C-alpha positions as CSV (number, residue, x, y, z in Angstrom):
1,M,16.0,28.3,29.0
2,N,14.3,25.5,27.5
3,E,12.0,27.1,24.2
4,T,8.6,26.0,24.5
5,V,8.3,24.2,21.0
6,R,4.6,24.5,19.5
7,V,3.6,21.6,17.8
8,A,0.6,20.6,14.5
9,I,-0.2,17.3,14.5
10,Y,-1.1,15.6,11.5
11,A,-2.9,12.3,10.4
12,R,-4.7,10.6,8.0
13,V,-6.1,7.3,7.0
14,S,-7.7,6.3,3.9
15,T,-10.4,3.6,4.4
16,E,-8.2,0.7,2.4
17,E,-5.6,1.9,4.6
18,Q,-6.8,1.7,7.4
19,A,-8.8,-1.7,7.0
20,E,-4.9,-3.1,5.4
21,Y,-2.6,-1.9,7.9
22,G,-4.8,-1.2,11.0
23,Y,-3.4,2.1,11.8
24,S,-6.7,3.7,12.6
25,I,-6.8,7.8,13.5
26,D,-6.4,7.6,17.2
27,A,-3.9,5.0,16.8
28,Q,-1.9,7.8,15.1
29,L,-3.6,10.6,17.3
30,D,-2.5,8.7,20.8
31,T,0.8,8.0,19.8
32,L,1.6,11.5,18.6
33,R,0.4,13.1,22.1
34,K,2.0,10.3,23.9
35,Y,5.6,11.4,22.4
36,C,5.0,15.2,22.9
37,E,4.0,14.8,26.3
38,L,7.3,12.4,27.1
39,Y,9.5,15.1,25.1
40,S,7.7,18.4,26.6
41,R,5.9,19.5,23.4
42,V,3.3,21.5,23.4
43,I,0.0,20.5,20.9
44,V,-1.4,23.6,19.6
45,G,-3.5,22.2,16.7
46,E,-4.3,18.7,15.3
47,Y,-5.4,18.4,11.7
48,V,-7.3,15.3,10.8
49,D,-8.0,14.3,7.5
50,R,-10.6,11.1,7.7
51,G,-11.0,8.8,4.4
52,V,-8.8,10.6,2.7
53,S,-6.4,9.2,0.1
54,G,-3.0,10.5,-0.2
55,K,-2.5,10.6,-3.6
56,S,-3.4,14.2,-4.3
57,I,-3.1,17.5,-1.9
58,E,-6.5,18.6,-3.6
59,G,-9.1,18.0,-1.6
60,R,-7.6,17.7,1.8
61,Y,-9.2,20.3,3.7
62,E,-7.2,19.7,7.1
63,L,-3.8,19.5,5.1
64,Q,-4.8,22.9,3.5
65,Q,-5.1,24.4,6.6
66,L,-2.2,23.2,8.1
67,L,-0.3,25.0,5.8
68,R,-1.9,28.1,5.9
69,D,-1.7,27.9,9.7
70,A,2.6,27.3,8.8
71,Q,2.6,30.9,6.8
72,E,1.3,31.9,9.7
73,N,3.5,31.3,12.1
74,K,1.7,29.1,14.3
75,F,3.7,26.3,14.8
76,D,7.2,25.3,15.0
77,L,6.7,21.5,14.3
78,V,4.8,19.3,12.4
79,L,4.8,15.9,13.7
80,V,3.3,12.8,11.7
81,W,3.1,9.4,12.5
82,K,4.9,8.0,9.3
83,F,5.8,9.7,6.4
84,N,3.4,8.4,3.8
85,R,0.7,10.0,5.9
86,M,1.7,13.1,4.8
87,A,1.7,12.4,1.4
88,R,1.8,9.4,-1.4
89,K,3.6,11.6,-4.3
90,N,7.3,11.9,-3.2
91,I,7.0,15.6,-5.3
92,D,4.2,15.8,-2.8
93,L,6.1,15.3,0.2
94,L,8.9,17.5,-1.1
95,H,6.4,20.5,-1.7
96,I,4.9,20.2,1.4
97,V,8.2,19.9,3.4
98,E,10.1,22.9,1.1
99,L,6.9,25.2,1.9
100,L,7.0,24.5,5.8
101,Q,10.9,25.2,6.0
102,K,10.7,28.0,4.1
103,N,8.1,28.9,7.3
104,N,10.5,27.6,9.8
105,V,8.4,25.0,10.6
106,A,10.4,21.8,11.1
107,F,8.6,18.2,10.0
108,R,8.9,15.1,11.7
109,S,8.0,11.3,11.7
110,F,7.7,9.7,14.9
111,S,8.5,6.2,12.9
112,E,10.9,7.3,10.6
113,D,13.4,9.7,13.0
114,F,15.6,11.5,11.1
115,D,16.8,15.3,10.5
116,T,15.0,17.1,7.2
117,T,17.0,20.2,8.1
118,T,20.4,17.5,6.8
119,S,21.7,17.0,3.5
120,M,20.8,13.2,4.7
121,G,18.2,14.0,6.2
122,K,16.4,15.3,3.0
123,F,17.9,12.3,1.3
124,A,16.0,10.0,3.6
125,L,13.1,12.0,3.0
126,Q,13.2,11.5,-0.7
127,M,13.8,7.9,0.0
128,M,10.9,7.4,2.3
129,G,8.7,9.2,0.0
130,A,9.3,7.1,-3.2
131,V,9.0,4.2,-0.6
132,G,5.4,5.8,0.3
133,E,4.5,6.4,-3.7
134,L,5.3,2.8,-4.6
135,E,3.7,1.3,-1.8
136,R,0.4,3.5,-2.8
137,N,1.1,1.9,-6.4
138,T,1.0,-1.2,-5.9
139,I,-2.3,-1.0,-3.2
140,V,-3.8,0.4,-6.3
141,D,-2.2,-2.2,-8.7
142,N,-3.6,-4.7,-6.6
143,V,-7.4,-3.2,-6.4
144,K,-7.8,-3.3,-10.1
145,M,-6.0,-6.9,-10.3
146,G,-9.1,-8.0,-7.8
147,H,-11.4,-6.4,-9.8
148,K,-10.6,-7.7,-13.1
149,Q,-10.4,-11.4,-10.9
150,R,-14.5,-10.4,-9.8
151,A,-15.0,-9.2,-13.6
152,R,-13.6,-12.4,-14.6
153,T,-16.0,-15.0,-12.8
154,G,-19.2,-12.9,-12.8
155,K,-19.3,-11.6,-9.5
156,H,-20.2,-7.3,-9.2
157,N,-17.8,-4.9,-8.7
158,G,-19.2,-2.4,-5.8
159,K,-21.8,-1.9,-3.5
160,V,-25.6,-3.3,-4.4
161,P,-27.7,-0.7,-6.4
162,L,-30.5,1.4,-4.3
163,G,-33.5,-0.7,-3.8
164,Y,-31.9,-4.4,-4.7
165,V,-30.6,-6.8,-1.9
166,T,-28.2,-9.7,-2.1
167,T,-29.3,-12.8,-2.0
168,A,-27.9,-16.8,-2.0
169,M,-29.9,-16.9,-5.0
170,R,-28.7,-19.8,-7.9
171,I,-29.0,-18.7,-11.4
172,G,-32.2,-20.5,-12.9
173,Q,-33.5,-20.8,-9.4
174,R,-37.2,-20.0,-9.5
175,D,-39.0,-20.0,-6.2
176,G,-37.4,-16.6,-5.4
177,A,-39.7,-13.3,-4.6
178,R,-39.5,-11.1,-7.8
179,V,-37.6,-7.9,-7.3
180,S,-40.2,-4.6,-6.6
181,P,-40.0,-1.1,-7.6
182,L,-39.6,1.2,-4.1
183,S,-43.0,2.8,-2.8
């Protein structure tokens, strides 16, 4: 007799990652749903953190809910598209997986297929977690470098301040309209 495996799907994307790598929430969910259908897994919950950095566990409401539900034995397996969707810091990833295992919940990544209950699987998890952390740190370094370069060339970093619009005006141009206060 086959026992039904209850699955919780977790998906996350930060806006910079979506722009850089193109893995949207919809693409993650669609892939994971098809996986569950193919392997006769029953999805009992979908937890989605939209536009939230994986830098920290804090401030990720859906991840926090998933961890609470794991403690209440609501599912047998947590499935993610990629390990770095769960956490970008290795210590956070290991903490999450340990918490899941203490509650008899398995953890699986669709993209990185190995068993985290074995010694080799745990080692692979640690390596993938370290790679995810390196990837995030590289993104941060690149963004900082871009901001510094824009500042050096006199360009604004950030959005247009409230009440202003961007125009193609050259320095010293005198025929442009003046800025008027908001009514």
